[in-house]
C-alpha positions in Angstrom: 8.7 -14.4 -11.1 11.8 -14.5 -13.3 15.2 -13.1 -14.1 15.2 -11.1 -17.3 18.1 -9.9 -19.5 18.7 -8.7 -23.0 20.4 -6.3 -25.4 19.5 -3.7 -28.0 22.2 -2.9 -30.5 22.2 0.6 -32.0 24.9 -0.4 -34.6 22.5 -2.9 -36.2 24.7 -5.9 -35.5 22.9 -9.1 -34.4 22.9 -9.9 -30.7 25.2 -12.7 -29.9 23.4 -15.8 -28.6 26.4 -16.8 -26.5 26.2 -13.5 -24.6 22.5 -14.0 -23.9 23.2 -17.5 -22.7 25.8 -16.3 -20.3 23.4 -13.7 -18.9 20.7 -16.3 -18.3 23.1 -18.7 -16.6 24.0 -16.0 -14.0 20.2 -15.5 -13.3 19.4 -19.2 -12.7 18.6 -18.7 -9.1 15.8 -16.3 -10.0 14.2 -18.8 -12.3 15.0 -22.5 -11.9 11.9 -23.7 -13.8 12.9 -22.8 -17.4 14.9 -20.6 -19.8 13.6 -18.6 -22.7 15.6 -16.8 -25.4 14.7 -14.9 -28.6 16.9 -13.0 -31.0 15.5 -10.9 -33.8 18.4 -9.1 -35.4 19.7 -6.3 -33.1 17.2 -7.2 -30.3 17.8 -10.0 -27.9 15.5 -11.1 -25.1 16.3 -13.8 -22.4 14.8 -14.9 -19.2 14.9 -17.6 -16.5 11.5 -18.6 -15.1 10.1 -19.2 -11.6 6.7 -20.6 -12.6 3.9 -19.4 -10.4 1.0 -18.3 -12.7 0.0 -20.5 -15.6 2.8 -23.0 -14.7 2.0 -25.2 -17.7 1.7 -22.5 -20.4 3.3 -19.3 -19.3 6.8 -19.7 -20.9 8.4 -16.4 -22.0 9.1 -14.5 -24.2 5.4 -14.1 -25.0 4.3 -12.8 -28.4 1.2 -10.9 -29.6 -1.2 -12.1 -32.3 1.0 -10.7 -35.2 4.3 -11.8 -33.6 5.6 -8.2 -34.1 5.8 -7.6 -30.3 7.4 -9.8 -27.6 7.6 -9.4 -23.8 9.7 -10.8 -20.9 8.8 -9.9 -17.4 10.0 -10.4 -13.8 7.1 -10.0 -11.4 3.4 -10.5 -10.9 0.3 -8.4 -12.1 -2.4 -8.7 -9.4 -5.2 -7.1 -11.4 -4.5 -9.1 -14.6 -7.8 -11.0 -14.6 -9.8 -7.8 -14.7 -7.5 -6.3 -17.4 -7.7 -9.5 -19.4 -11.5 -9.4 -19.5 -11.5 -5.8 -20.7 -8.9 -6.6 -23.4 -10.8 -9.7 -24.6 -13.9 -7.5 -25.0 -11.9 -5.2 -27.2 -11.0 -8.2 -29.4 -7.5 -9.2 -28.2 -6.7 -12.9 -28.5 -4.6 -14.5 -25.8 -2.3 -17.4 -26.3 -1.6 -18.2 -22.6 -3.2 -17.7 -19.2 -0.2 -15.8 -17.9 -0.5 -12.5 -16.2 2.4 -11.2 -18.2 0.6 -11.5 -21.5 -1.9 -8.8 -20.3 0.9 -6.2 -20.3 1.7 -6.9 -24.0 -1.9 -6.4 -25.1 -2.2 -3.3 -23.0 0.9 -1.9 -24.7 -0.8 -2.5 -28.1 -3.7 -0.3 -26.9 -2.0 2.3 -24.7 1.7 2.4 -25.6 3.8 3.4 -22.6 0.7 4.6 -20.8 0.0 1.0 -20.1 2.2 0.8 -17.1 0.0 3.1 -15.1 -2.9 0.5 -15.5 -0.9 -2.2 -13.8 -1.3 -3.2 -10.1 1.7 -5.3 -9.4 5.5 -5.6 -9.2 7.5 -5.9 -12.3 10.7 -5.4 -14.3 9.6 -5.7 -17.9 11.0 -5.5 -21.4 8.8 -5.1 -24.5 10.4 -5.5 -28.0 8.8 -4.0 -31.1 10.4 -5.8 -34.1 8.7 -3.7 -36.8 9.7 -0.4 -35.3 13.0 -1.7 -34.0 12.2 -0.4 -30.6 12.7 -1.6 -27.0 10.8 -0.4 -23.9 11.9 -1.2 -20.4 9.8 -0.5 -17.3 9.8 -0.9 -13.5 7.0 -1.1 -11.1 5.8 1.9 -9.0 7.7 1.2 -5.8 10.7 -0.6 -7.2 9.9 -4.0 -5.9 11.6 -5.6 -8.9 15.0 -4.5 -10.1 16.3 -3.5 -13.5 19.9 -2.5 -14.3 21.0 -0.8 -17.5 24.5 -0.6 -19.1 24.6 1.9 -21.9 27.3 1.9 -24.6 27.6 3.8 -27.9 27.0 0.5 -29.7 24.3 -1.1 -27.5 22.2 -1.0 -24.3 22.2 -4.1 -22.1 19.7 -4.7 -19.3 19.2 -7.3 -16.6 17.4 -8.0 -13.3 20.8 -8.3 -11.5 24.3 -6.9 -12.0 25.6 -10.4 -12.2 24.1 -10.8 -15.7 26.0 -7.7 -16.9 29.4 -8.2 -15.4 30.2 -11.1 -17.6 29.7 -9.2 -20.9 32.8 -8.3 -22.9 34.5 -5.1 -21.8 32.3 -4.6 -18.8 33.8 -1.7 -16.7 34.5 -3.4 -13.4 35.4 -0.2 -11.7 33.3 1.3 -8.8 31.6 4.6 -9.3 33.0 7.2 -6.9 29.6 8.9 -6.7 28.0 5.5 -5.8 30.7 4.8 -3.2 30.1 8.2 -1.6 26.4 7.6 -1.5 26.9 4.1 0.0 29.1 5.5 2.7 26.4 8.1 3.5 23.3 5.9 3.4 24.6 2.2 3.6 23.0 1.5 0.2 23.4 2.8 -3.3 20.4 4.9 -4.4 19.0 4.9 -7.9 19.7 5.8 -10.6 23.3 5.1 -9.5 24.8 1.6 -9.4 28.0 0.7 -7.8 29.7 0.3 -11.2 30.7 3.1 -13.5 28.5 3.4 -16.6 25.7 1.2 -15.1 22.5 2.6 -13.8 19.3 1.4 -12.1 16.0 2.3 -13.8 14.2 4.3 -11.1 10.9 3.0 -9.6 7.8 4.1 -11.5 9.8 4.8 -14.7 10.2 3.5 -18.2 12.9 3.8 -20.8 12.3 3.7 -24.5 15.1 3.1 -27.0 15.1 2.9 -30.8 17.5 2.6 -33.7 18.3 6.3 -33.6 20.1 5.7 -30.3 17.7 7.8 -28.3 17.1 6.5 -24.8 14.8 8.5 -22.7 13.8 7.7 -19.1 10.4 9.0 -18.1 8.4 8.8 -14.9 4.9 7.4 -15.2 4.1 7.3 -11.4 5.2 9.0 -8.2 3.3 9.1 -5.0 1.2 12.3 -4.4 1.1 13.4 -0.7 0.1 17.0 -1.4 -2.5 18.6 0.9 -5.1 18.4 -1.8 -4.5 14.6 -2.2 -4.6 13.9 1.6 -8.3 13.8 2.3 -10.3 11.7 4.7 -10.5 8.0 3.6 -12.8 7.0 6.4 -15.9 7.1 4.3 -16.7 3.9 2.3 -13.5 1.9 2.9 -11.8 1.0 6.1 -8.2 0.2 6.5 -9.1 -3.4 7.2 -11.2 -3.7 4.1 -8.5 -2.1 2.0 -5.8 -4.4 3.3 -7.9 -7.5 3.0 -8.6 -6.7 -0.6 -4.9 -6.3 -1.2 -4.0 -9.5 0.6 -6.6 -11.4 -1.5 -5.0 -10.2 -4.7 -1.6 -11.2 -3.5 -2.7 -14.8 -2.8 -3.0 -15.7 -6.5 -0.6 -18.6 -7.0 -0.4 -22.1 -8.4 2.5 -22.8 -6.1 2.6 -23.1 -2.2 2.5 -19.8 -0.3 3.5 -18.6 3.2 4.0 -15.5 5.3 7.1 -14.1 6.9 5.7 -13.4 10.4 7.7 -11.2 12.8 4.9 -10.9 15.4 4.7 -7.1 14.7 1.6 -5.3 13.6 2.2 -5.5 9.8 2.9 -9.1 9.2 0.3 -10.1 11.9 -2.3 -8.0 10.1 -1.5 -9.9 6.9 -2.1 -13.3 8.6 -5.3 -11.9 10.1 -6.5 -10.9 6.7 -5.9 -14.3 5.3 -7.7 -15.9 8.2 -10.7 -13.5 8.0 -10.9 -14.3 4.3 -11.4 -17.9 5.0 -7.9 -19.3 4.5 -7.0 -21.9 7.1 -3.9 -23.6 5.7 -1.5 -20.8 6.5 2.3 -21.3 6.7 4.3 -18.8 8.7 8.0 -18.3 9.3 10.0 -16.4 11.9 13.8 -15.9 12.4 15.7 -15.0 15.5 19.1 -15.3 17.3 20.1 -17.9 19.9 20.3 -16.4 23.4 19.1 -13.0 22.4 16.2 -11.7 24.4 15.1 -9.2 21.8 14.1 -11.9 19.2 10.6 -12.0 17.7 9.7 -15.6 18.6 7.3 -15.0 21.5 4.9 -12.6 19.7 5.1 -14.6 16.4 4.2 -17.7 18.3 1.2 -16.0 19.9 -0.1 -14.8 16.5 0.5 -18.2 14.9 -1.3 -20.0 17.8 -4.2 -17.5 17.6 -4.8 -18.1 13.9 -3.7 -21.8 14.0 -1.0 -21.4 11.4 1.7 -24.0 10.5 4.6 -22.2 12.1 8.4 -22.6 11.7 11.2 -20.9 13.5 14.7 -20.3 12.3 17.3 -20.0 15.1 20.6 -18.4 14.2 23.9 -18.2 16.1 26.6 -15.5 16.0 28.7 -17.8 13.9 25.8 -18.3 11.5 25.7 -14.5 11.0 29.5 -14.0 10.4 29.7 -17.1 8.2 26.9 -15.8 6.0 28.4 -12.4 5.2 30.0 -13.5 2.0 26.8 -15.2 0.7 24.7 -12.2 1.6 27.2 -9.7 -0.1 27.3 -11.9 -3.3 23.5 -12.2 -3.4 23.0 -8.4 -2.9 25.0 -7.5 -6.0 25.8 -4.1 -4.6 27.3 -3.1 -1.2 24.4 -3.1 1.3 25.2 -2.6 4.9 21.6 -3.4 6.1 22.6 -6.4 8.3 19.0 -7.6 8.6 19.6 -9.0 5.1 21.4 -12.0 6.7 18.5 -13.3 8.8 16.2 -12.7 5.8 18.6 -14.8 3.7 18.3 -17.7 6.1 14.5 -17.3 6.5 14.0 -17.5 2.8 16.3 -20.6 2.7 14.1 -22.3 5.2 10.8 -21.3 3.7 11.8 -22.6 0.2 11.6 -26.2 1.6 7.8 -25.7 1.8 6.7 -22.7 -0.3 7.6 -20.7 -3.4 5.8 -17.5 -2.6 5.8 -15.5 0.7 3.9 -12.4 1.8 5.7 -9.8 3.9 5.0 -6.4 5.5 7.4 -4.0 3.7 6.0 -0.6 3.0 3.6 -0.1 5.9 5.9 2.1 7.9 6.6 4.4 5.0 3.0 4.7 4.0 1.5 5.0 7.5 4.3 6.8 9.4 5.3 3.8 11.6 8.8 4.8 12.5 9.3 6.3 16.0 11.5 9.1 14.7 8.6 10.4 12.6 6.8 11.4 15.8 9.5 14.1 16.3 9.1 15.2 12.7 5.3 15.7 13.2 6.0 17.6 16.4 8.6 19.8 14.8 6.3 20.9 12.0 3.3 21.3 14.3 5.4 23.9 16.2 6.6 25.5 13.0 3.1 25.9 11.6 1.9 27.4 14.8 4.7 30.0 14.6 4.3 30.8 10.9 1.9 33.7 11.5 4.8 35.5 13.2 7.1 35.2 10.2 7.2 39.0 9.5 8.5 39.6 13.0 11.0 36.8 12.6 12.3 38.3 9.4 12.9 41.6 11.2 14.8 39.9 14.0 16.9 37.9 11.4 18.5 41.2 10.2 20.6 41.0 13.3 24.2 40.0 12.7 24.3 37.7 15.7 24.1 33.9 15.5 23.0 31.0 17.5 20.2 28.5 18.1 17.6 31.2 18.5 18.3 32.8 15.1 18.3 29.3 13.4 14.8 28.8 14.8 13.7 32.2 13.6 14.9 31.3 10.2 12.9 28.1 10.3 9.8 30.1 11.0 10.3 32.1 7.8 10.8 29.0 5.6 8.4 26.6 3.9 8.4 23.0 5.1 10.3 22.0 1.9 13.0 24.7 2.3 13.4 23.8 6.0 14.0 20.1 5.2 16.2 20.8 2.2 18.5 22.9 4.4 18.3 20.9 7.7 19.0 17.6 6.1 22.7 18.4 5.9 22.9 18.3 9.7 22.3 14.5 9.7 24.0 13.1 6.6 24.0 9.5 7.7 26.8 7.2 8.8 29.7 9.1 7.2 28.7 12.7 7.9 30.2 15.8 6.1 33.0 16.3 8.6 34.0 12.6 8.3 34.0 12.9 4.5 36.8 15.4 4.7 39.0 12.4 5.6 38.2 10.6 2.3 41.1 9.9 0.0 41.5 11.6 -3.4 39.4 8.8 -4.9 36.2 10.3 -3.6 37.2 14.0 -3.1 35.1 15.3 -6.0 32.3 12.8 -6.2 29.4 15.0 -5.5 26.9 15.6 -2.7 24.9 12.4 -1.9 22.1 14.5 -0.3 21.6 16.9 -3.2 18.9 14.7 -4.9 17.0 14.5 -1.6 17.1 18.2 -1.1 15.9 18.8 -4.7 13.1 16.3 -4.1 11.9 18.4 -1.1 12.1 21.6 -3.1 10.1 20.2 -6.0 7.1 19.6 -3.7 6.8 23.1 -2.0 3.1 22.6 -1.0 3.6 19.4 1.0 3.5 19.1 4.8 6.9 18.4 6.2 5.9 14.9 7.5 4.6 13.9 4.0 7.8 15.2 2.4 9.7 12.9 4.8 7.5 10.0 3.9 7.7 10.7 0.2 11.5 10.8 0.4 11.4 7.4 2.2 9.2 6.0 -0.6 11.6 7.4 -3.2 14.9 6.1 -1.8 15.0 4.2 1.5 12.1 1.8 0.5 13.2 0.7 -3.0 17.0 0.9 -2.6 17.4 -0.6 0.8 14.3 -2.5 2.0 13.0 -3.8 -1.3 16.5 -4.4 -2.7 17.3 -6.5 0.3 14.0 -8.3 0.2 14.3 -9.2 -3.5 17.9 -10.4 -3.5 17.7 -12.4 -0.3 14.6 -14.3 -1.3 15.4 -14.7 -4.9 18.8 -16.2 -3.9 16.7 -19.2 -2.9 14.1 -19.0 -5.7 11.4 -17.5 -3.4 9.1 -14.8 -4.6 8.3 -12.2 -2.0 5.1 -10.1 -2.2 4.2 -6.9 -0.3 0.4 -6.4 0.2 1.0 -3.0 1.7 2.5 -1.9 -1.7 -0.6 -2.8 -3.6 -1.4 0.1 -6.0 -4.9 0.5 -4.5 -3.7 0.3 -0.9 -1.1 3.0 -1.6 -3.8 5.3 -3.0 -5.9 4.6 0.1 -3.0 5.5 2.4 -2.1 8.6 0.3 -5.6 9.9 0.9 -5.4 9.7 4.7 -5.1 12.8 6.8 -2.0 13.1 8.9 -4.1 12.6 12.0 -5.0 9.2 10.7 -1.3 8.2 10.4 0.5 9.8 13.3 0.3 12.4 16.1 3.0 14.0 18.2 1.9 12.1 21.3 4.5 9.9 23.0 2.7 6.6 23.0 2.6 3.5 20.9 -0.9 4.4 19.9 0.3 7.5 18.2 1.7 5.9 15.0 -0.1 4.0 12.2 -3.3 5.0 13.9 -5.7 3.9 11.3 -4.1 0.4 11.0 -4.0 -0.1 14.7 -7.6 0.8 15.1 -8.6 -1.5 12.3 -6.9 -4.6 13.9 -7.1 -3.9 17.6 -10.0 -6.3 18.1 -8.7 -8.9 15.6 -5.1 -9.6 16.8 -4.1 -11.1 20.1 -3.8 -8.7 23.0 -0.6 -6.8 23.1 0.3 -7.2 19.5 -1.2 -4.0 18.1 0.1 -1.6 20.7 3.5 -3.2 21.4 6.6 -1.1 21.4 8.0 -0.9 17.8 11.5 -2.5 17.7 12.1 -3.3 14.1 14.3 -6.4 13.5 17.0 -6.1 16.1 20.3 -8.0 15.7 22.9 -8.1 18.5 25.6 -7.4 15.9 27.0 -4.3 17.7 27.3 -6.2 20.9 29.2 -8.9 19.0 31.5 -6.3 17.5 32.7 -5.5 21.0 33.6 -9.0 21.9 33.4 -12.2 19.8 33.7 -10.3 16.5 36.3 -7.8 17.6 39.4 -9.6 16.4 37.8 -10.8 13.1 36.6 -7.3 12.3 40.0 -5.7 13.2 41.7 -8.2 10.9 39.2 -7.4 8.1 39.7 -3.7 8.4 43.5 -4.0 8.5 43.7 -5.7 5.1 45.9 -3.7 2.8 44.2 -5.3 -0.2 40.6 -4.5 0.8 38.6 -1.9 -1.0 38.3 0.1 2.3 42.1 0.6 2.2 41.7 2.5 -1.1 39.4 5.1 0.6 40.8 5.4 4.2 44.2 5.2 5.7 45.2 2.4 8.1 45.4 4.7 11.1 41.8 5.9 10.5 40.5 2.4 10.0 42.1 1.2 13.3 40.8 4.3 15.1 37.3 3.5 13.9 37.7 -0.1 15.2 38.9 1.1 18.6 36.0 3.4 18.9 33.6 0.7 17.8 34.9 -1.7 20.5 34.5 1.1 23.1 30.8 1.3 22.2 30.6 4.3 19.9 27.5 3.6 17.8 28.4 5.8 14.7 31.8 4.0 14.6 30.1 0.6 14.8 28.0 1.5 11.8 31.0 2.7 9.9 33.0 -0.4 10.7 30.2 -2.6 9.4 29.9 -0.5 6.2 33.6 -0.9 5.5 33.5 -4.7 6.3 30.7 -5.1 3.7 32.6 -2.9 1.2 35.7 -5.1 1.6 33.7 -8.3 1.0 31.9 -6.8 -2.0 35.2 -5.9 -3.5 36.5 -9.4 -3.0 33.6 -10.8 -5.0 33.4 -8.2 -7.8 36.6 -6.3 -8.3 
């Protein structure tokens, strides 16, 4: 695990060493174990290292046999031992035992097709000094970040925005399009970044640049949830076997390793897999809030006792939460109003006292339809599919000039799943809905439609079932740009590497091959979601863990907004120098605050989004 950064100059000028040095200093928290830097004319590579694999010999950049190629990488490649053996058989000579070196030799053989061979998480840069070429790539699901700042003279890249903001003439102005998307979703979706002129390389993509100034982004992987891909995976491999294989791969480390244990199904299954594989010295960590009955301590304790782990609990207070807002916002780089980032920040801080690597359960709900709202999605499309044979009659009735709910339902019967979702998504635009957007100031009046890319995604997969379209969109945006963004920044703020066994490439393919009935049904019971995973661990985990009601990580933050935080929040929103004041008038901000204190949930979400936006502006504007 590392922080990477670098530059490629189109004008042929040499990269300035002092600029690379400044970039690495801003990434020190991502790699406290070493710094590497190499400049070859108009190409500069830099990195900070968190040593986990080949601690003694894996310093970067790493060069190939002829020294005409070099690589820097942030991440881990879990199938590197298998790939290395194949490469050695083909005559490649390795200088280190690092997993990163495998990527370089794969690139020699396959070019940019090499990224599809990797099972891992990575943000990577490969320099070809003979061809004067740079290739940047990001892992399939976007577990590791990569930012790009393109200028006519150069392109600069880095694992975090912090490494770009200190460069000369950096455009420290927020993107109106990104602000509009943030207010809709509470995060900034790729390829946007919060700053004008800066972009995020999308997951599963690579960018190739050369001396001609061409810079093309291409997709090398995207999840396939088409009906033809969704076949029965019950033969040969069980969900337990598939997850155990993934967990075993994710345990490779020369440094101490632990698990973030919430007491829910996903993290408990990871601990179970470690135990079943023969691992007995397991460290687990749980976080919760003082005096809050909804915390995860009880179930986490039961799982920890069952598998005899070394278990630690992190207890936070309301003051801990508020006092951590600034640190969380700074660590997140971009505005991120997912408030579970704060307990994760503290959990990583505690875990770093014992371990360097942690396993966590991100990705399971998106792959296996674990969210409760998806049950309604399944039910909706079951009903629509049952009514589709009557679509000719529905078209006749639609010729009527009348309107209303009945005709909207008739229209749905005549549409494909993709068209239905692309149209209906505009009825639930997120926190700042279309009507609310009419109150934006001139700053955001013409900044585009945040949901258009999502609607286009639906329409580009016309043969997919509506539920799989929903899961695919979650994998495309929500997972990388909220959950994994949060996970990476909050753990790396404390030099902790977080790994996600559910996002293992082989496990993803296993899940993509499942039938809908193996993921979710329309039944209203806790047994109706993530069916195949629950069946796989029902006899392994303590009673009540598998079929407990899904809560997610709950924070009493909206309750606090109504009492102990009310005055602080009102003061924050009233600030005339805050970024929120550039978008919304004082009367509207105070109206939102009044509604939030009165218990209106959408207003509470909006208030928190604006508080985070103000604090982000304080750090970065």
